[in-house]
N, C-alpha and C positions, 0 to 999 in steps of 0.2 A: 506492498500499498505506498504510495507518497504520501509524504510528510508534507505537513502546509509552510508557507512559504514563514521565515523567520520572520518576526515584525520588527521593521528598523528601529534603530537603539533611538531615544526622543533623550530630548535634555528638558526642555520644559516646554508647557503648554500645546503637546502636541510635534513640536516643530523637530526636525529633525536631528542628530546629534552636529550631521556636514551643515544643514542650515545655520545650527545654531552658532559652529566655530566661522559660519561666515557672517553672521550678524555683528557677533564680539571682535572682530578681528579689527576694524577700525576702530569701535566705543575706545578699546583696550590700545592701538597706536594710538588715539587720540590724548589719550590720560600719560603717555608714557613719552610724545613730547611735550607738552605742559610741562610734566617737569623736568624734562632733559633744562627746557628754555633758561628756568630757573636757580640750576644746579650747575652745566657748564660755564656760567663764566664764570664762576670764584676762581678755573686755574686760566683762563687769560685777562685777570684785570691788566699784569705787565705788562704784555702784549699791546693790547690794543690802547690802554695809555701813553703809551712811547710811542704809536703809530698817528696816535690823535694829536700826542701834544697836550695830553691834560694829566691830571692828577687821579693817583688809586682810588682817593677818596669820592673823585669826580664818577669816576668806575663806579666805585662800591653805590653811588646814590643812585645810577641808573636802573643800579640791580633791585635795589628796595623799591624804587617807584614803581617797576614791570611786578614785583608781587603787590603792591600796593594795591596799585590797577585791579589786578585781580580780582583781590578782596573787597575794592570798595564797591568794585559794579557786578560781585556774582547774586547775589541778590534780585537786582533788576531783570541779569540775562536769564537766571531761573524763571523770573517770573515771565519774560517776554515769550516763555516755550510755550505756555499756556492758549497765549493771543495767536501766536505765529506759528504753533505746531514744532515739535519737539526736530524733527530732522530739517526743516526750513530754515532755524536756529544754529543748525551743529554746520548745514554746508558755510551757511552765512557768518561764521567766526573761524571757518578753516578757512577761509576766501580772505579776510581781513587779516587772520596769524601771517596768512601767505606773505601778505603785500609787503608785513612789517619786517618778515624774516627778510626778504630780496633789500627792502631800503635798507636793513639793519646791513646788509652787504656792501654796501654803495655809499655808505656812510663816508665823507671827508669829513664830517665831525662829532664831538662829540653830542652838540644839538639834534643832530638827522640823527644819531644811532638811538639817541631817548625817545625820540619822536618813532621808528620804527619798532623799536623792543620794547621800551616802558609803556609806549603810548598805541600801537598799534596792536603787537602780540597781549598787551594783558587784556582791550577790550575784545579781541577774538578770543580770548583761552577765556573770559567772561561767559560767551556767547556761547561756546561747542562745549565746557563742560558740565555744565547742568544739566545739557541731555545726554550723556551720558550717561549719568547715576539714575536720570529718571528713567530713560531708555531700559536702562539694565533691571531697570525695579520691574519695568511693565511685562518684558517679555519674558523673565525669566522667575516664575513667582512660584515655587516649591522650596522649601527650606535650602537643600542640596543643591540643585541647581544655582540658586540665586547664590549663593554662598560660595560655589564651584566659576560662577561668571563674576561676580567681587571681586574671587581670588584672584582671578587672571588679569582683572583692569586695577587692582591696586598693587599685581607685580609690577606689569608692564611698569605702573608710576611707579611704584620704590625702585625698580632699576631705571628711570630714566633720571629720578632723582640722585642716586647712590653711582650711576653709572655716567653721568654727564660729564663728572670731570675728567674720566677714562678717555671717552669718548671726544671728546671736546680737545683733550689734551693732543692725544695723537693726529686730531685734526690739524690742529694749530702749528704740532711740531713736523706734519707732514707739509702741510698746505700754505693754513697760516689762519689766522682768527677768521677772518670774512667766512672762508669754507665754512666754520661752522654754520654759519647761518645759509648757505648754500643747501646745507645737508637738508637745514629745517624744512623749506621749503620742498625741497624733493618729497621728503616724506609725507607734507602734507598734500602731497597734490597722488599720492598713491594713496591716504585714508579718503579722500573723494572719488578717486576710482571706486576702495572696493564700498564703500561704504551707497552703492548702487541697489546691494542687498541687504541695506535695514528697511523697513518697513515701519512707519508708524501708526501705533496701537490706537491711540486717540484723537480726536477730530482733532483740528484748531478750533479758536473761536474768537475769530476775531471780532465780535463784539463786547469782548471783555474791558475794560476800562484799564486804563495803565495810570499808577501813581504816581505823578512824577515829581513830583513835592517830595514825596519819599523816599523813594532816589537819590534825589539832590542830600537830602538831610541825613541821610544815611552812608551818601559815599566822603561826604565833607566833614562827618563825626568820625569817622575811621580813618582821613588822610592827616586829620588834625590829630590824634593822638598819636599813631605813629611818627608823621614829622617832629614831634612832643618828644618823643624818646631818643630821633635820630638828634633833636638839641642840644642833649645833653652831656655833650663834650665840647660845646662853645660858649652854652651860657644858659645858668639856672633856670634863669629870671623867666625866658624863652621858653624855655624848656615845662618850664610851670605854668605858664600860660599860656601856651595851646594846648594840655594833656587838661586841663580844668574847661576852655574852651570847646573841645570834644568830645569831654562828659559832656558839658553845658546841651552840646548840638543834640548828643544820644538822646540826651531825656527829653529835649524836646522833639524827636523822633515817635519815641514811645510815646509823649502824647496825645500827638500827630494820628498814630496808629489808633490809637482808642477813641479818638472822635470820630477820624472814619468810621470804625467800626458801630460806634454808636448809634452814629446818624442810615448807615446802613451801608453805606457806599463802601469798595472793597479796596483795600491798602494792601500796601508794600506786600504785605508779610501780615500773616494773624498774629496778634501775642499770644495768641491762645495756644500756639508751637509750642511758647512756650511751660505752660502748661503739664506739659509730659512730663515727668521725671526722671524717666529712663532717659529720653532723648536731650536733655537737659547733660547730663551724667554723660552720654555718649559725645556731646559735642563738647567738653569740658577735654573728655582723651582725645579727640583728632586733633585738638588745638594743642595740644601740649605735645600730638610726636609730631607733627610738622613743625612745629618751634623750633625741637630737636636735632629732628632730620638737615632741614637747611642752616639751624645755626653749628651745629657741629659740624657741617660739608664745607662751610665758610672759615671756623675757626681753625680747621685741620687745611686745609688748603691755602690760607691766610698766613699761616707758621711754618710751611714746607717752603713757601715761596717766601716768606720775606725773613726768616731766622735761620734755615737751611739751606737756603739757596736753589734748590727744585726747579726744574725748567718746568715746564704746562705736562709733558708725557712724564717723567717720573713722578709728577705729584698725582696725576689720573692712577696709575696705577697702583700706587696706595691706598687706593681707595677702590680696587675689585674685592679686598676682602669685605667691608659693607656691602657691597651689588652683590657677591656671593651669597652672604649670607639671607640678605632682602628676597632674592629669588626664589632660595632655597622655601624658605622657611612661607612666602603670600603662596607659591606652585604649591605648597601641600593643607591650602586654605581649607579645602571640601574634605578632607580624608580629617583634620583637626577639627573642625568643626563638629562632624560626626561622633566624634571621641569626647573631645571636651566643652562643657558649657562656652558659649563667648564669652560672658564675663572673668572665668577662669583664664583664658585666653588671652585679652586684656590683661587682666593682673600680671601674669606669667611673664609679657610682653616690657612689660614697664619694669619689669623689676630688673632682665635680663639684660635691657638695652643702660638702666641706673649703673649696672653693677659693670658693665662696660664700658662706659663713658667712666667709673672711673679708676679701669684698669689703662685706659689711653693716658688719664695723669701721670699714673704710678708710672709705667713703664716708658713712656714716652720722654718722660724730662728727668728718667735715670740712665737711660742709654743712648747711645750715638747713631746706633743701627736703625735701621729703615726696617728691618722686621719687626720691632718694638709696637709700632704702630697696628699689626694685625690681630691681634690677638683680640686688643679694643672693636675694633670696626670691623670685626664678623660680629661678636656677641650686640652690638649696636646693629648691625644689618640684620642680625636674627631675629632680636628682641621688636625692631619695627614691623616686619614682618609677619613676627606671630599677631600682633594687634592692632595691623590697619584695617585687614577683613571684615574684623568684629564688628568695631568701633562701628565703620561705615553700616553693616549691617543691622547693627543695634539702633541706629537714628535712621535709618529708612524705613526701616521694618517698624517702626513705632506709628507708623500712621499711613492711610489708605493710599489708590490712586489718584481719589482728588484732587489729593493734600504733597504730590511725589514735584510739583513745580516751585510752589513751597520751598519745601523742604529739605528738598537738592539745593536751592542756592541759597539758603540760609549755611547748610553744613560746607558747600565749599566755601561759604563765604569765611564762616569759621576756621577751616583748616588756611583758605588762603592767608589770613590775618597772622595767623602763627606762621607763616613762614614768612612773611616780612616783618614779623615780630621778630622774628629768632634772627634776620638777616642784621633787621637792624642796634637789639642789645646788644649782640654777640662784637656790630662792629662797634658802638659805642665804648665796648667797655674797651677794645683793642685800643682805640682809638685815647680814650680816658689813662691809659698806663700805669694802672693800679700796683703798690710797691709790691705787693706780693706776689706778681707774673702776668700778665694781660691778658696769657691765651690758657693759664689755671685755674683764673676766676671765672674766666668767660664757661668754659667747660665746666665749671662746680655750679653758675648760676642753672645750666643748661640741666644739668643732673638732678636739684633740686625742682623745677622746671617738673621733670620724670616724676619725682617724689609728691606733685602738686597729682599730676596724673593717672599715678597710683591709688591716693585715696582718695579720687572721684572711682574710679575704678572698682574699691573694693565695697560701694554701697552702689552701685548698679545688681537691682534684683539677680534673685539667681537666676528667676524663671519667667524668663519675656513675655508678656501677651501678644496675642494677635490683633493689630491693628483693626 
């Protein structure tokens, strides 16, 4: 008797595994290139400053403004997906990002580089990243397939951030720093081609109003807070003034949103998002994770180039340990989620990462060998890789599909604010040059942030309720 044909392997919602891979590939690559853009500049600081006849601090500011632009516009970007559609915003973001990469590659000076990299690539990222997380949540509906999908997305994102120095270093040493931006443009073109397989499961809602006032207030508030931190090494009064102003604008934003809700009009995002304790704690862990990842990347890259005198490629090679750790842990996300609760994985991740930072301080300071950086960076990569996916899953799964646009924008804004603060805080400490040693102090502050994240993780519920 003939056996019945074996049904195709499915990923989620009845889609075949092959279809799932086709859908996931452009989404994961998009997260990779945006994370790469945030960290690869760290090994090109000296080359760019010499070629464009500017200061190292000027290039650092360009990096921070890129991260800040993403953070400031991520919430509005998430909201626009409801009105114009997730795939349309995804493609629009890729186009703006690609134009910014080409402009950066051709930049004759720091101003044009800032326009292409900090502004256009920042805006493009804010448009394309929320759809990545919304589409992943909507297209992969069961826990196992969603964990696997987010594991792939976060793995590529973590690899982009951790391998950015290595890839950027190789390209810079072999060809030049401008070629690193050409590489980004080429990857964006590939993503656009691959995205033909992506289908938006929800129709756009063009009649939905967009809260322009709320978008302006959120962007201005976040910019003022980060600029205040950047001003710490120059003028204490200016720092205090910017921070106070930023907090006041954010309070104004909250009151604006509440007034919109009370009047029955749609706000930029609902303040009720903060009523979910699990999501709030998950957002804290996300913020801490990306602050540590970008902060450690910046501190170690600066130390290797300024103190040890390493070139871009040698600096990038050292980061291979962190990349391998992130890749190994992130790709195992689906299996880890099946064996252990997400809360446990986040707690373990923070613990391992903090130990890695401690090991980095102890070994790197006491040994001239390049291998002294490997154990610490490997642990940091493993720790971050273990917890990046569960943190995203905790937040996204706290809400139903109708609120994915809001929570995705808020989630990515919080994460990217962590990235910009990581670079800003680390850079401020290095410039201030404290007597205890700027690099050790900067890493110590990042370890403290990890302990705060660990504390938030322990407060997560042991079992997460369905949205």
